[in-house]
N, CA, C and O of each residue as an XYZ file, in Angstrom:
564
protein
N       0.964     -1.257      0.040
C       0.148     -0.072     -0.157
C       0.896      1.370     -0.023
O       1.685      1.690      0.866
N       0.483      2.119     -1.062
C       1.321      3.463     -0.829
C       0.670      4.190      0.071
O      -0.493      3.974      0.414
N       1.583      5.327      0.610
C       1.137      6.024      1.618
C       2.052      7.383      1.614
O       3.212      7.471      1.210
N       1.283      8.354      2.133
C       1.969      9.776      2.148
C       1.700     10.029      3.725
O       0.553     10.061      4.171
N       2.771     10.194      4.479
C       2.633     10.464      5.913
C       2.683     11.991      6.102
O       2.768     12.697      5.097
N       2.640     12.484      7.193
C       2.974     13.880      7.539
C       4.553     14.097      7.627
O       4.961     15.229      7.372
N       5.204     13.396      7.868
C       6.533     13.209      7.846
C       6.897     13.251      6.317
O       7.814     14.010      6.004
N       6.282     12.521      5.330
C       6.878     12.582      3.973
C       6.333     13.930      3.385
O       6.911     14.324      2.372
N       5.234     14.748      3.907
C       4.755     15.855      3.429
C       6.050     16.906      3.996
O       6.505     17.748      3.222
N       6.516     16.787      5.225
C       7.210     17.972      5.559
C       8.777     17.588      4.739
O       9.531     18.515      4.444
N       9.092     16.344      4.469
C      10.443     16.076      3.826
C      10.448     16.550      2.356
O      11.447     17.016      1.807
N       8.805     16.331      1.551
C       9.039     16.838      0.574
C       8.974     18.346      0.487
O       9.509     18.847     -0.501
N       8.458     19.065      1.281
C       8.531     20.411      1.253
C       9.893     21.138      1.725
O      10.302     22.235      1.344
N      10.409     20.382      2.517
C      12.040     20.979      2.661
C      12.801     20.691      1.437
O      13.858     21.283      1.217
N      12.270     19.719      0.540
C      12.885     19.507     -0.770
C      12.742     20.634     -1.612
O      13.707     21.138     -2.186
N      11.508     21.079     -1.719
C      10.951     22.187     -2.434
C      11.614     23.308     -2.155
O      12.055     23.987     -3.082
N      11.801     23.701     -0.777
C      12.273     24.950     -0.372
C      13.956     25.204     -0.576
O      14.479     26.306     -0.410
N      14.646     24.049     -0.941
C      15.945     24.389     -1.762
C      15.805     24.187     -3.021
O      16.848     24.662     -3.471
N      15.181     23.779     -3.933
C      15.279     23.666     -5.250
C      15.161     24.871     -5.896
O      14.598     25.805     -5.325
N      15.647     24.999     -7.095
C      15.686     26.204     -7.820
C      14.699     26.486     -8.383
O      14.633     27.645     -8.794
N      13.511     25.550     -8.643
C      12.273     25.932     -9.018
C      11.193     26.001     -7.778
O      10.001     26.256     -7.954
N      11.793     25.734     -6.488
C      11.078     25.629     -5.271
C       9.835     24.766     -5.556
O       8.751     25.161     -5.127
N       9.915     23.612     -6.252
C       9.125     22.635     -6.143
C       9.758     21.221     -6.044
O      10.959     21.125     -6.294
N       9.173     20.306     -5.761
C       9.436     18.905     -5.321
C       8.262     17.994     -5.594
O       7.211     18.071     -4.957
N       8.567     16.789     -6.947
C       7.411     16.194     -7.052
C       7.672     14.650     -6.461
O       8.771     14.182     -6.165
N       6.484     14.039     -6.376
C       6.433     12.670     -5.927
C       5.425     11.973     -6.611
O       4.244     12.277     -6.442
N       5.851     10.848     -7.551
C       4.911     10.098     -8.202
C       4.388      9.053     -7.473
O       5.096      8.232     -6.889
N       3.103      9.040     -7.478
C       2.453      7.364     -6.800
C       2.317      6.762     -8.126
O       2.358      5.533     -8.074
N       2.169      7.250     -9.299
C       2.167      5.976    -10.459
C       3.451      5.293    -10.925
O       4.455      5.993    -11.059
N       3.497      4.151    -11.149
C       4.801      3.420    -11.252
C       5.892      3.847    -12.129
O       7.091      3.887    -11.852
N       5.232      4.202    -13.378
C       6.068      4.762    -14.412
C       5.544      5.942    -15.698
O       4.332      5.771    -15.828
N       5.840      6.619    -16.288
C       5.431      7.704    -17.000
C       4.548      7.046    -17.957
O       3.698      7.811    -18.411
N       4.510      6.088    -18.308
C       3.519      5.513    -19.274
C       2.083      5.098    -18.469
O       1.072      4.784    -19.096
N       2.138      5.140    -17.156
C       0.863      4.694    -16.587
C      -0.192      5.402    -17.025
O      -0.022      6.575    -17.361
N      -1.303      4.873    -17.083
C      -2.391      5.280    -17.836
C      -3.302      6.560    -16.955
O      -3.980      7.453    -17.463
N      -3.059      6.304    -15.528
C      -3.570      7.454    -14.742
C      -2.236      7.847    -14.018
O      -1.510      7.052    -13.421
N      -2.025      9.188    -14.161
C      -0.876      9.984    -13.300
C      -1.485     10.395    -12.108
O      -2.570     10.975    -12.046
N      -0.746     10.076    -11.128
C      -0.931     10.537     -9.591
C       0.303     11.000     -9.084
O       1.313     10.298     -9.031
N       0.230     12.225     -8.695
C       1.624     13.011     -8.040
C       1.131     13.770     -7.053
O       0.041     14.342     -7.025
N       2.228     13.747     -6.008
C       2.070     14.984     -5.008
C       3.239     16.026     -5.424
O       4.357     15.645     -5.770
N       2.910     17.183     -5.361
C       3.959     18.355     -6.000
C       3.845     19.375     -4.853
O       2.792     19.973     -4.630
N       5.110     19.575     -4.043
C       5.438     20.592     -3.141
C       5.635     21.745     -3.938
O       6.225     21.736     -5.018
N       5.059     22.886     -3.312
C       5.266     24.365     -4.055
C       5.520     25.257     -3.069
O       4.627     25.309     -2.223
N       6.456     25.987     -2.896
C       6.704     26.825     -2.105
C       6.169     28.500     -2.478
O       6.042     28.805     -3.664
N       5.900     29.443     -1.477
C       5.498     30.528     -2.324
C       6.715     31.140     -3.226
O       7.906     30.994     -2.952
N       6.251     31.781     -4.239
C       7.302     32.294     -5.286
C       7.409     31.498     -6.462
O       8.179     31.790     -7.377
N       6.532     30.330     -6.472
C       6.554     29.705     -7.615
C       5.269     29.396     -8.090
O       4.365     29.544     -7.267
N       4.932     28.970     -9.314
C       3.612     28.621     -9.783
C       3.698     27.806    -10.962
O       4.753     27.801    -11.596
N       2.641     27.064    -11.364
C       2.633     26.662    -12.404
C       2.036     27.235    -13.620
O       0.815     27.356    -13.725
N       2.944     27.631    -14.642
C       2.462     28.451    -15.715
C       0.764     27.968    -16.416
O       0.189     26.881    -16.473
N       0.480     28.998    -16.750
C      -0.804     28.798    -17.598
C      -0.923     27.672    -18.707
O      -0.316     27.882    -19.757
N      -1.558     26.640    -18.592
C      -1.218     25.835    -19.615
C      -2.803     24.979    -19.757
O      -3.787     25.470    -19.203
N      -2.899     23.828    -20.456
C      -4.172     22.987    -20.625
C      -3.700     21.641    -20.971
O      -2.559     21.391    -21.362
N      -4.636     20.796    -20.805
C      -4.464     19.529    -21.017
C      -5.570     18.947    -21.938
O      -6.559     18.491    -21.366
N      -5.519     18.902    -23.450
C      -6.636     18.673    -24.232
C      -7.301     17.635    -24.093
O      -8.503     17.618    -24.361
N      -6.507     16.354    -23.555
C      -6.868     14.925    -23.397
C      -7.415     14.590    -22.067
O      -8.035     13.535    -21.933
N      -7.248     15.365    -21.108
C      -7.687     14.953    -20.101
C      -8.019     15.811    -18.983
O      -7.346     16.825    -18.796
N      -9.118     15.472    -18.116
C      -9.594     16.463    -16.978
C      -8.461     16.220    -15.999
O      -7.822     15.168    -15.992
N      -8.200     17.391    -15.041
C      -7.237     17.378    -14.040
C      -8.017     17.615    -12.905
O      -8.801     18.564    -12.890
N      -7.856     16.644    -11.680
C      -8.225     16.643    -10.396
C      -7.094     17.446     -9.215
O      -5.927     17.056     -9.187
N      -7.390     18.166     -8.616
C      -6.613     18.729     -7.712
C      -7.000     18.433     -6.127
O      -8.189     18.195     -5.917
N      -6.189     18.427     -5.111
C      -6.623     18.375     -3.785
C      -5.343     18.789     -2.838
O      -4.267     18.193     -2.859
N      -5.633     19.846     -2.057
C      -4.599     20.223     -1.235
C      -4.198     19.227      0.014
O      -4.976     19.094      0.958
N      -3.144     18.647     -0.028
C      -2.487     17.932      1.232
C      -1.958     18.904      2.456
O      -1.983     18.688      3.667
N      -1.566     19.825      1.868
C      -1.115     20.890      3.083
C      -1.159     22.515      2.403
O      -1.074     22.742      1.196
N      -1.247     23.119      3.023
C      -1.256     24.687      2.430
C      -2.442     24.839      1.692
O      -3.362     24.026      1.606
N      -2.320     26.230      1.032
C      -3.333     26.821      0.103
C      -2.700     27.192     -1.253
O      -1.544     27.571     -1.440
N      -3.605     27.025     -2.097
C      -3.217     27.294     -3.484
C      -4.237     28.282     -4.241
O      -5.417     28.360     -3.899
N      -3.742     28.953     -5.189
C      -4.765     29.823     -6.152
C      -4.787     28.988     -7.412
O      -3.763     28.851     -8.082
N      -5.755     28.516     -7.694
C      -5.970     28.074     -9.100
C      -6.842     28.846     -9.838
O      -8.017     28.929     -9.482
N      -6.434     29.424    -10.819
C      -7.018     30.408    -11.912
C      -7.345     29.551    -13.105
O      -6.573     28.689    -13.525
N      -8.426     29.800    -13.595
C      -8.828     29.197    -14.948
C      -9.105     30.593    -15.965
O      -9.585     31.665    -15.595
N      -8.672     30.242    -17.276
C      -8.721     31.403    -18.055
C      -9.782     30.767    -19.570
O     -10.098     29.620    -19.883
N     -10.070     32.048    -20.192
C     -10.772     31.594    -21.593
C      -9.707     31.644    -22.647
O      -8.548     32.017    -22.467
N     -10.195     31.258    -23.681
C      -9.208     31.257    -24.869
C      -8.355     32.527    -25.098
O      -7.274     32.554    -25.686
N      -9.137     33.783    -24.433
C      -8.605     35.007    -24.801
C      -7.831     35.319    -23.679
O      -7.364     36.455    -23.600
N      -7.597     34.422    -22.715
C      -6.818     34.888    -21.818
C      -7.395     35.225    -20.223
O      -6.817     34.937    -19.175
N      -8.379     35.746    -20.339
C      -9.144     36.578    -19.452
C      -9.488     35.172    -18.333
O      -9.829     34.024    -18.616
N      -9.251     35.784    -17.068
C      -9.506     35.187    -15.832
C     -11.140     34.702    -15.741
O     -11.984     35.583    -15.575
N     -11.559     33.284    -15.854
C     -12.806     33.041    -15.498
C     -13.368     32.600    -14.309
O     -14.551     32.578    -13.970
N     -12.199     32.194    -13.620
C     -12.526     31.624    -12.403
C     -11.297     31.642    -11.194
O     -10.187     31.202    -11.494
N     -11.501     32.058    -10.117
C     -10.388     32.160     -9.053
C     -10.789     31.224     -7.813
O     -11.720     31.572     -7.087
N     -10.114     30.088     -7.583
C     -10.534     29.411     -6.311
C      -9.017     29.281     -5.631
O      -7.915     29.284     -6.179
N      -9.393     29.164     -4.195
C      -8.620     28.912     -3.148
C      -8.378     27.702     -2.941
O      -9.131     27.405     -2.014
N      -7.725     26.704     -3.258
C      -7.837     25.551     -2.788
C      -6.851     25.358     -1.625
O      -5.720     25.823     -1.481
N      -7.630     24.487     -0.769
C      -7.203     24.575      0.680
C      -7.990     24.944      1.721
O      -8.032     24.321      2.783
N      -8.776     26.171      1.415
C      -9.421     26.766      2.485
C     -11.243     25.957      2.228
O     -11.625     24.871      2.664
N     -11.840     26.726      1.590
C     -13.374     25.886      1.529
C     -13.325     24.914      0.929
O     -13.761     23.842      1.347
N     -12.743     25.100     -0.255
C     -12.641     24.013     -1.537
C     -11.450     23.129     -1.261
O     -10.333     23.635     -1.152
N     -11.642     21.822     -1.144
C     -10.915     20.931     -0.844
C     -10.420     20.132     -1.931
O      -9.267     19.702     -1.894
N     -11.261     19.872     -2.986
C     -10.762     19.292     -4.263
C     -11.511     19.794     -5.175
O     -12.651     20.132     -4.857
N     -11.102     19.949     -6.390
C     -11.507     20.442     -7.642
C     -11.144     19.863     -8.771
O     -10.043     19.319     -8.853
N     -12.028     19.893     -9.828
C     -11.748     19.308    -10.917
C     -11.886     19.844    -12.315
O     -12.979     20.298    -12.654
N     -10.871     19.831    -13.162
C     -11.004     20.643    -14.475
C     -11.291     19.758    -15.429
O     -10.850     18.618    -15.575
N     -12.284     20.531    -16.254
C     -12.440     19.494    -17.622
C     -11.313     19.327    -18.483
O     -10.424     20.159    -18.300
N     -11.135     18.584    -19.258
C     -10.146     18.785    -20.613
C     -10.046     19.853    -21.367
O     -11.060     20.352    -21.856
N      -8.863     20.349    -21.570
C      -8.904     21.519    -22.481
C      -9.400     22.923    -21.692
O      -9.854     23.917    -22.260
N      -9.226     22.779    -20.413
C      -9.362     24.019    -19.300
C      -8.054     24.874    -19.312
O      -7.149     24.266    -18.742
N      -7.729     25.928    -19.721
C      -6.629     26.840    -19.374
C      -6.699     26.969    -17.906
O      -7.730     27.314    -17.331
N      -5.375     26.634    -17.186
C      -5.073     27.030    -15.847
C      -3.776     27.279    -15.334
O      -2.700     27.038    -15.882
N      -4.000     27.813    -14.171
C      -2.483     28.022    -13.596
C      -2.586     27.636    -12.170
O      -3.693     27.202    -11.851
N      -1.776     27.687    -11.327
C      -1.711     27.271     -9.855
C      -0.560     27.752     -9.165
O       0.580     27.421     -9.491
N      -0.853     28.616     -8.109
C      -0.067     29.545     -7.437
C       0.038     29.021     -6.157
O      -1.014     28.642     -5.642
N       1.361     28.882     -5.349
C       1.310     28.535     -4.336
C       1.357     29.758     -3.313
O       2.124     30.696     -3.529
N       0.486     29.729     -2.143
C       0.098     30.520     -1.080
C       1.177     30.246      0.031
O       1.822     31.246      0.350
N       1.491     29.076      0.680
C       1.898     28.938      2.238
C       3.044     27.957      1.838
O       2.967     26.980      1.093
N       4.201     28.484      2.556
C       5.094     27.501      3.024
C       4.944     26.012      3.283
O       4.231     25.616      4.206
N       5.496     25.312      2.613
C       5.090     23.636      2.839
C       3.887     23.088      2.244
O       3.539     21.910      2.327
N       3.133     24.234      1.499
C       2.280     23.644      0.494
C       2.539     22.549     -0.100
O       3.661     22.471     -0.600
N       1.638     21.401     -0.237
C       1.695     20.313     -1.053
C       0.361     19.884     -1.896
O      -0.651     19.479     -1.323
N       0.438     19.984     -2.972
C      -1.083     19.833     -3.759
C      -0.946     18.287     -4.571
O       0.017     18.073     -5.308
N      -1.853     17.415     -4.378
C      -1.866     16.271     -5.098
C      -2.590     16.265     -6.477
O      -3.507     17.085     -6.538
N      -2.404     15.609     -7.463
C      -3.065     15.832     -8.659
C      -3.024     14.459     -9.578
O      -2.045     13.721     -9.685
N      -4.392     14.271    -10.259
C      -4.303     13.177    -10.759
C      -4.963     13.527    -12.105
O      -5.832     14.394    -12.198
N      -4.562     12.900    -13.006
C      -5.093     13.182    -14.631
C      -4.735     11.936    -15.485
O      -3.797     11.214    -15.146
N      -5.484     11.679    -16.602
C      -5.058     10.237    -17.450
C      -3.458     10.697    -17.797
O      -2.985     11.834    -17.785
N      -2.760      9.336    -18.126
C      -1.615      9.614    -18.768
C      -1.891      8.538    -19.825
O      -3.025      8.222    -20.187
N      -0.576      7.923    -20.358
C       0.765      8.387    -20.016
C       1.156      9.689    -20.047
O       0.399     10.428    -20.677
N       2.323     10.294    -19.446
C       2.870     11.429    -19.122
C       3.204     11.903    -20.672
O       3.905     11.325    -21.502
N       2.475     13.141    -20.789
C       2.519     13.992    -22.026
C       3.183     15.330    -21.717
O       2.720     16.187    -20.963
N       4.436     15.403    -22.461
C       4.783     16.880    -21.965
C       3.645     17.954    -22.484
O       2.853     17.493    -23.307
N       3.456     19.429    -22.073
C       2.451     20.168    -22.280
C       3.216     20.746    -23.670
O       4.361     21.199    -23.689
N       2.304     20.621    -24.833
C       2.807     20.980    -26.338
C       2.917     22.556    -26.314
O       2.414     23.084    -25.323
N       3.512     23.408    -27.275
C       3.680     24.650    -27.235
C       2.304     25.197    -27.289
O       2.056     26.084    -26.473
N       1.452     24.864    -28.025
C       0.060     25.143    -28.392
C      -0.842     25.199    -27.288
O      -1.837     25.924    -27.284
N      -0.417     24.234    -26.089
C      -1.023     24.173    -24.792
C      -0.441     24.829    -23.594
O      -0.960     24.877    -22.479
N       0.992     25.457    -24.052
C       1.425     26.270    -22.798
C       0.983     27.725    -23.308
O       0.788     27.912    -24.509
N       0.844     28.650    -22.456
C       0.483     30.063    -22.509
C       1.846     31.008    -22.534
O       1.741     32.207    -22.273
N       3.025     30.467    -22.832
C       4.202     31.319    -23.094
C       3.922     32.034    -24.347
O       3.644     31.436    -25.387
N       4.001     33.445    -24.241
C       3.879     34.173    -25.386
C       2.413     34.422    -25.335
O       2.086     35.390    -26.022
N       1.456     33.836    -24.730
C       0.122     34.520    -24.784
C      -0.052     35.519    -23.530
O       0.333     35.475    -22.362
N      -0.740     36.361    -24.224
C      -1.212     37.390    -23.002
C      -2.375     36.836    -22.252
O      -3.491     36.640    -22.733
N      -2.012     36.609    -21.060
C      -2.949     36.149    -20.058
C      -3.500     37.328    -19.083
O      -2.535     37.976    -18.678
N      -4.486     37.724    -18.672
C      -4.949     38.671    -17.944
C      -5.302     38.094    -16.588
O      -6.065     37.138    -16.445
N      -4.599     38.839    -15.446
C      -4.743     38.051    -14.223
C      -6.028     38.978    -13.313
O      -6.072     38.839    -12.090
N      -6.811     39.702    -13.866
C      -8.006     40.494    -13.411
C      -8.946     40.506    -14.314
O      -8.590     40.629    -15.486
N     -10.349     40.386    -14.004
C     -11.395     40.526    -14.732
C     -11.701     41.944    -15.161
O     -11.852     42.884    -14.381
N     -11.784     42.008    -16.601
C     -12.117     43.491    -17.097
C     -13.393     43.526    -17.746
O     -13.793     42.578    -18.422
N     -14.003     44.500    -17.584
C     -15.273     44.877    -18.207
C     -15.321     44.484    -19.592
O     -14.304     44.619    -20.272
N     -16.611     43.909    -20.205
C     -16.261     43.677    -21.655
C     -16.306     45.101    -22.263
O     -16.686     46.129    -21.703
N     -15.851     44.954    -23.494
C     -15.682     46.481    -24.365
C     -16.849     46.183    -25.348
O     -17.150     47.004    -26.215
């Protein structure tokens, strides 16, 4: 049986704190070709997951410790929803193709994600690099 203990969470957070990207991953799936990807990601404040989407799969997120801002965007780059995961919201699931970003709010934060695999790097057209994404809602013009 695979487990993640409080001690494991602390250790993973300590690894993230000294990592250049301020993140540390722990895969629960046995290999990258597994049809269901399951992983814990420790994220310290000052790091975030850039806006991206997964056209082939939903993504389920839950906070194991700490709080995370999860933003979703429309195709024009406007924020469509902002949720603080780890407060009132404990688990969220985004549909396939949803543009989203995740920002860490707390030291020691660990988020758990589940999505269909095998592992597929985010393609250029599914990453928001170079796209103008707006971080606040603006009135329609």
